[in-house]
VOPAGU-2260 file (C-alpha; in pm, 1 decimal, decimal comma):
REM VOPAGU-2260
SITE   aa  ch    i         X         Y         Z
SITE  MET   A    0    7411,9   17721,4    8676,3
SITE  LEU   A    1    7651,9   17605,5    8932,7
SITE  GLN   A    2    7386,6   17442,3    9127,8
SITE  GLU   A    3    7273,6   17250,5    8816,7
SITE  LEU   A    4    7621,2   17118,3    8748,8
SITE  VAL   A    5    7649,8   17008,0    9110,0
SITE  THR   A    6    7323,3   16827,7    9081,3
SITE  LEU   A    7    7430,8   16661,8    8762,3
SITE  ALA   A    8    7763,1   16553,0    8917,0
SITE  VAL   A    9    7574,0   16405,8    9208,2
SITE  ALA   A   10    7339,8   16226,6    8992,7
SITE  ALA   A   11    7603,5   16091,7    8780,1
SITE  GLY   A   12    7790,7   15978,3    9088,7
SITE  ALA   A   13    7489,2   15807,1    9219,7
SITE  ALA   A   14    7428,4   15637,8    8895,5
SITE  GLY   A   15    7793,0   15521,8    8874,1
SITE  ALA   A   16    7766,4   15385,0    9227,7
SITE  VAL   A   17    7444,8   15213,0    9142,6
SITE  TYR   A   18    7601,4   15059,3    8820,8
SITE  ALA   A   19    7912,1   14958,6    9010,5
SITE  ALA   A   20    7702,1   14792,7    9274,2
SITE  ALA   A   21    7503,0   14603,7    9015,3
SITE  ALA   A   22    7812,1   14510,8    8818,6
SITE  ALA   A   23    8031,2   14399,3    9092,5
SITE  ARG   A   24    8046,9   14028,3    9180,5
SITE  VAL   A   25    8268,8   13840,5    9430,7
SITE  VAL   A   26    8411,5   13502,1    9347,2
SITE  LYS   A   27    8534,3   13293,7    9653,4
SITE  GLN   A   28    8869,1   13138,9    9664,3
SITE  TYR   A   29    8735,6   12795,6    9612,3
SITE  GLU   A   30    8517,9   12898,9    9316,8
SITE  ARG   A   31    8549,6   12985,3    8956,0
SITE  GLY   A   32    8302,0   13219,7    8763,7
SITE  VAL   A   33    8160,5   13134,8    8429,2
SITE  VAL   A   34    8002,1   13442,2    8254,9
SITE  PHE   A   35    7726,1   13412,0    7990,9
SITE  ARG   A   36    7646,0   13715,0    7773,8
SITE  LEU   A   37    7297,5   13706,7    7625,1
SITE  GLY   A   38    7314,2   13327,4    7663,3
SITE  ARG   A   39    7656,8   13275,9    7523,7
SITE  LEU   A   40    7978,0   13181,0    7701,5
SITE  ARG   A   41    8184,5   13489,2    7747,1
SITE  GLY   A   42    8558,2   13494,2    7766,6
SITE  ALA   A   43    8785,2   13297,4    8000,1
SITE  VAL   A   44    8679,5   13164,7    8351,5
SITE  ARG   A   45    8688,4   13445,5    8609,7
SITE  PRO   A   46    8935,4   13384,7    8883,3
SITE  PRO   A   47    8867,1   13443,7    9264,8
SITE  GLY   A   48    8816,2   13791,4    9378,5
SITE  LEU   A   49    8625,6   14103,3    9266,5
SITE  THR   A   50    8488,7   14081,1    8912,2
SITE  LEU   A   51    8268,4   14301,2    8693,7
SITE  ILE   A   52    7988,3   14214,9    8472,2
SITE  VAL   A   53    7739,0   14409,2    8248,8
SITE  PRO   A   54    7419,1   14429,2    8454,8
SITE  GLY   A   55    7114,5   14291,6    8270,2
SITE  VAL   A   56    7329,3   14142,9    7995,8
SITE  ASP   A   57    7572,4   13923,3    8167,7
SITE  ARG   A   58    7491,2   13635,3    8401,0
SITE  LEU   A   59    7769,0   13500,6    8634,2
SITE  ARG   A   60    7751,8   13121,3    8725,3
SITE  ARG   A   61    7981,5   13026,7    9013,2
SITE  VAL   A   62    8132,7   12674,7    9011,1
SITE  ASN   A   63    8253,5   12503,2    9329,4
SITE  MET   A   64    8611,4   12361,0    9286,1
SITE  GLN   A   65    8644,4   12167,8    9603,4
SITE  ILE   A   66    8650,1   11794,3    9627,4
SITE  VAL   A   67    8303,7   11649,4    9658,8
SITE  THR   A   68    8234,8   11347,0    9874,7
SITE  MET   A   69    7938,0   11165,8    9731,1
SITE  PRO   A   70    7797,8   10846,1    9879,0
SITE  ILE   A   71    7661,9   10592,2    9625,6
SITE  PRO   A   72    7333,7   10426,9    9750,8
SITE  ALA   A   73    7348,8   10056,8    9828,0
SITE  GLN   A   74    7299,8    9865,7    9499,8
SITE  GLU   A   75    7161,8    9505,1    9500,1
SITE  GLY   A   76    7287,6    9266,6    9242,9
SITE  ILE   A   77    7396,2    8890,7    9169,8
SITE  THR   A   78    7764,8    8828,2    9138,7
SITE  ARG   A   79    7920,8    8611,3    8877,5
SITE  ASP   A   80    7900,5    8309,0    9109,7
SITE  ASN   A   81    7537,3    8363,4    9164,6
SITE  VAL   A   82    7539,8    8527,5    9510,6
SITE  THR   A   83    7295,6    8811,3    9590,2
SITE  VAL   A   84    7467,3    9095,0    9761,7
SITE  ARG   A   85    7418,6    9462,1    9854,1
SITE  VAL   A   86    7718,2    9690,8    9796,2
SITE  ASP   A   87    7750,7   10063,8    9880,1
SITE  ALA   A   88    8045,1   10295,2    9797,5
SITE  VAL   A   89    8164,7   10649,9    9800,1
SITE  VAL   A   90    8315,0   10847,8    9508,3
SITE  TYR   A   91    8545,6   11155,7    9548,0
SITE  PHE   A   92    8558,0   11398,9    9247,4
SITE  LYS   A   93    8620,9   11760,4    9177,6
SITE  VAL   A   94    8558,8   12003,0    8883,5
SITE  VAL   A   95    8863,0   12071,0    8672,2
SITE  ASP   A   96    8685,2   12254,3    8371,9
SITE  PRO   A   97    8422,9   12491,6    8507,6
SITE  ALA   A   98    8308,4   12595,9    8166,8
SITE  ALA   A   99    8249,9   12226,2    8057,9
SITE  ALA   A  100    8082,0   12145,5    8380,9
SITE  VAL   A  101    7823,2   12418,8    8312,5
SITE  VAL   A  102    7785,1   12384,5    7941,7
SITE  ASN   A  103    7826,6   12013,1    7864,6
SITE  VAL   A  104    7588,2   11867,9    8132,5
SITE  GLU   A  105    7283,9   11989,0    8300,2
SITE  ASP   A  106    7386,6   11882,8    8653,4
SITE  TYR   A  107    7717,0   11723,0    8690,5
SITE  ARG   A  108    7657,9   11618,9    9045,2
SITE  PHE   A  109    7343,0   11410,7    8945,1
SITE  ALA   A  110    7532,2   11275,6    8640,2
SITE  VAL   A  111    7817,2   11153,8    8837,1
SITE  SER   A  112    7574,0   10996,7    9085,6
SITE  GLN   A  113    7382,9   10824,7    8830,2
SITE  MET   A  114    7694,3   10702,8    8648,5
SITE  ALA   A  115    7839,0   10570,4    8982,9
SITE  GLN   A  116    7530,0   10367,2    9062,4
SITE  THR   A  117    7519,3   10200,4    8720,4
SITE  SER   A  118    7895,9   10139,3    8725,4
SITE  LEU   A  119    7858,2    9973,6    9072,3
SITE  ARG   A  120    7586,0    9735,2    8963,2
SITE  SER   A  121    7791,9    9651,6    8652,9
SITE  ILE   A  122    8097,9    9573,5    8884,5
SITE  ILE   A  123    7883,7    9360,9    9101,8
SITE  GLY   A  124    7774,3    9149,0    8803,3
SITE  LYS   A  125    8129,6    9097,9    8669,4
SITE  SER   A  126    8293,4    9004,9    9003,5
SITE  ASP   A  127    8295,1    8703,3    9222,9
SITE  LEU   A  128    8204,7    8711,7    9585,3
SITE  ASP   A  129    8558,0    8644,2    9698,7
SITE  ASP   A  130    8674,4    8947,2    9502,0
SITE  LEU   A  131    8411,7    9181,0    9669,0
SITE  LEU   A  132    8530,1    9056,8   10007,2
SITE  SER   A  133    8909,1    9040,9    9967,9
SITE  ASN   A  134    9029,0    9206,3    9647,1
SITE  ARG   A  135    8853,2    9544,6    9677,8
SITE  GLU   A  136    9148,7    9748,8    9567,8
SITE  LYS   A  137    9135,7    9614,5    9208,4
SITE  LEU   A  138    8761,6    9666,7    9212,5
SITE  ASN   A  139    8799,3   10016,4    9327,5
SITE  GLN   A  140    9024,3   10094,1    9039,4
SITE  GLY   A  141    8803,0    9933,2    8789,1
SITE  LEU   A  142    8508,8   10130,3    8928,6
SITE  GLU   A  143    8694,4   10443,9    8917,3
SITE  LEU   A  144    8803,2   10397,3    8541,7
SITE  MET   A  145    8427,2   10331,0    8467,4
SITE  ILE   A  146    8314,0   10660,0    8620,8
SITE  ASP   A  147    8605,3   10869,1    8500,5
SITE  SER   A  148    8574,5   10789,6    8128,0
SITE  PRO   A  149    8253,4   10965,4    8070,0
SITE  ALA   A  150    8307,7   11228,8    8345,0
SITE  ILE   A  151    8604,6   11369,7    8145,1
SITE  GLY   A  152    8380,9   11530,5    7887,9
SITE  TRP   A  153    8177,7   11681,6    8186,0
SITE  GLY   A  154    8482,9   11885,7    8317,2
SITE  VAL   A  155    8494,3   11639,0    8611,4
SITE  GLN   A  156    8786,3   11439,5    8748,0
SITE  ILE   A  157    8731,1   11134,3    8963,4
SITE  ASP   A  158    8996,7   11121,8    9248,2
SITE  ARG   A  159    8902,6   10809,1    9423,7
SITE  VAL   A  160    8618,3   10550,7    9454,4
SITE  GLU   A  161    8599,4   10314,3    9748,2
SITE  ILE   A  162    8355,4   10032,7    9810,5
SITE  LYS   A  163    8228,7   10072,1   10176,8
SITE  ASP   A  164    8039,5    9759,1   10270,3
SITE  VAL   A  165    7923,7    9429,4   10127,6
SITE  SER   A  166    7608,9    9292,3   10274,9
SITE  LEU   A  167    7533,2    8920,4   10238,6
SITE  PRO   A  168    7201,4    8719,6   10308,0
SITE  GLU   A  169    7192,9    8555,7   10650,5
SITE  SER   A  170    7193,4    8204,9   10489,7
SITE  MET   A  171    7516,8    8291,6   10312,7
SITE  LYS   A  172    7667,1    8415,8   10636,5
SITE  ARG   A  173    7583,3    8098,8   10816,3
SITE  SER   A  174    7726,5    7897,3   10527,6
SITE  MET   A  175    8056,2    8094,5   10538,8
SITE  ALA   A  176    8069,9    8054,1   10911,8
SITE  ARG   A  177    8032,6    7674,9   10887,8
SITE  GLN   A  178    8292,0    7666,9   10604,1
SITE  ALA   A  179    8539,1    7866,4   10815,3
SITE  GLU   A  180    8479,0    7643,3   11116,4
SITE  ALA   A  181    8532,4    7325,9   10920,8
SITE  ASP   A  182    8860,6    7466,9   10768,0
SITE  ARG   A  183    8992,4    7556,5   11118,1
SITE  GLU   A  184    8900,6    7217,4   11253,2
SITE  ARG   A  185    9083,3    7059,0   10958,4
SITE  ARG   A  186    9394,5    7269,3   11028,3
SITE  ALA   A  187    9382,6    7161,5   11391,9
SITE  ARG   A  188    9364,7    6794,6   11303,6
SITE  ILE   A  189    9651,9    6825,2   11069,1
SITE  ILE   A  190    9863,0    7011,7   11333,9
SITE  ASN   A  191    9768,8    6744,4   11596,2
SITE  ALA   A  192    9876,3    6461,2   11360,5
SITE  ASP   A  193   10197,7    6634,4   11286,8
SITE  ALA   A  194   10267,7    6669,6   11641,5
SITE  GLU   A  195   10209,6    6300,6   11706,5
SITE  LEU   A  196   10427,2    6208,1   11424,0
SITE  GLN   A  197   10716,4    6408,1   11550,2
SITE  ALA   A  198   10660,4    6288,2   11908,9
SITE  SER   A  199   10659,9    5935,2   11792,0
SITE  LYS   A  200   10993,8    5982,5   11619,5
SITE  LYS   A  201   11149,2    6128,4   11927,8
SITE  LEU   A  202   11017,1    5840,9   12134,5
SITE  ALA   A  203   11154,0    5587,9   11899,2
SITE  GLU   A  204   11505,0    5757,9   11918,5
SITE  ALA   A  205   11469,4    5758,5   12304,8
SITE  ALA   A  206   11371,2    5390,6   12319,9
SITE  GLN   A  207   11664,2    5306,4   12084,8
SITE  GLN   A  208   11903,1    5499,6   12316,4
SITE  MET   A  209   11773,9    5339,7   12637,7
SITE  ALA   A  210   11797,0    4996,2   12465,8
SITE  ASP   A  211   12167,2    5052,9   12403,5
SITE  THR   A  212   12220,8    5179,7   12764,4
SITE  PRO   A  213   12004,3    4991,4   13023,6
SITE  SER   A  214   12111,5    5210,1   13310,4
SITE  ALA   A  215   11935,8    5513,7   13135,3
SITE  LEU   A  216   11609,1    5334,7   13178,8
SITE  GLN   A  217   11668,7    5311,1   13550,9
SITE  LEU   A  218   11756,0    5677,7   13568,8
SITE  ARG   A  219   11434,0    5770,5   13375,9
SITE  LEU   A  220   11238,0    5547,6   13621,3
SITE  LEU   A  221   11391,4    5749,2   13914,1
SITE  GLN   A  222   11314,8    6079,8   13751,7
SITE  THR   A  223   10946,2    5964,8   13706,4
SITE  VAL   A  224   10927,1    5861,1   14078,0
SITE  VAL   A  225   11066,2    6205,5   14183,3
SITE  ALA   A  226   10805,5    6389,4   13963,5
SITE  VAL   A  227   10511,4    6173,8   14098,7
SITE  ALA   A  228   10625,4    6202,2   14456,0
SITE  ALA   A  229   10582,0    6589,1   14438,0
SITE  GLU   A  230   10209,8    6539,2   14437,3
SITE  LYS   A  231   10082,1    6485,8   14785,8
SITE  ASN   A  232    9754,1    6333,0   14698,2
SITE  SER   A  233    9902,4    6072,0   14457,5
SITE  THR   A  234    9968,1    5706,3   14521,1
SITE  LEU   A  235   10297,5    5575,9   14393,8
SITE  VAL   A  236   10346,6    5223,7   14267,8
SITE  LEU   A  237   10708,6    5137,1   14220,5
SITE  PRO   A  238   10794,2    4848,7   13993,0
SITE  PHE   A  239   11087,2    4622,5   14098,9
SITE  PRO   A  240   11322,9    4456,7   13847,2
SITE  VAL   A  241   11277,1    4094,4   13819,8
SITE  GLU   A  242   11652,6    4038,4   13866,2
SITE  LEU   A  243   11622,7    4207,1   14204,6
SITE  LEU   A  244   11330,9    3966,0   14321,8
SITE  ARG   A  245   11528,1    3668,8   14195,9
SITE  PHE   A  246   11845,4    3768,5   14392,6
SITE  LEU   A  247   11646,9    3820,3   14712,0
SITE  GLU   A  248   11488,4    3465,2   14654,6
SITE  ARG   A  249   11829,5    3299,8   14610,4
SITE  ALA   A  250   11944,2    3485,9   14922,0
SITE  GLN   A  251   11671,5    3316,5   15140,9
SITE  GLN   A  252   11762,8    2982,0   15004,2
SITE  THR   A  253   12148,3    3009,3   15056,8
SITE  PRO   A  254   12269,4    2869,0   15389,9
SITE  PRO   A  255   12413,7    3125,3   15640,6
SITE  GLY   A  256   12778,2    3226,0   15579,2
SITE  GLN   A  257   12762,9    3142,4   15203,0
SITE  LEU   A  258   12707,9    3404,4   14928,7
SITE  PRO   A  259   12422,6    3345,1   14683,8
SITE  GLY   A  260   12538,7    3234,5   14355,9
């Protein structure tokens, strides 16, 4: 009798161990568990740690709660100003409602990917080329709003959307390069013309000052002579004032002992 009781206890313990092993499930820290009992959603979402289900009746579905980085394949489209471009982007999202992510949509990752591609093509058609190249922050916000609106019902929250690259045809790149070169040349000519205008004003002021003070012209002449004389391979041609030549001519015609008049 005692032996039968021991056998029964051992069998019950073994059955309990088998049942516990079959019923025990481990949910990781970055996951949440969704339990279906006979095909129906059962109770609240299971938190991380050890959880128990009914073997053969319950089915546990683990949902990753980490932020997912999903690249959006390059989409080709025509902008509002009739330029063909290829644009690729990246979307960051995470699950905020595990039950809705499992029940409301078949595959939330695939759904977000398709919605992102459709929204990106729509953004391309509504935007100008200049906006795609220089005003991406506004486009990123509009793209995020377009994806986030349907994703709320899927238990998914869009954290951020970024446009990565905008590819242009080679002909458009050459046209933009010529336009940029022409614009730089225009600015250079304007700067040179403005410099000439300022220099002419300063020269006019200097000429007026020298006209009022004739000795300043002689001092300027001597400064120029000193600057040119510093070059060893330069030939210096020094002009003489006409008054000095006339003085020397009168000195030759004046008799000795008499000062030239």
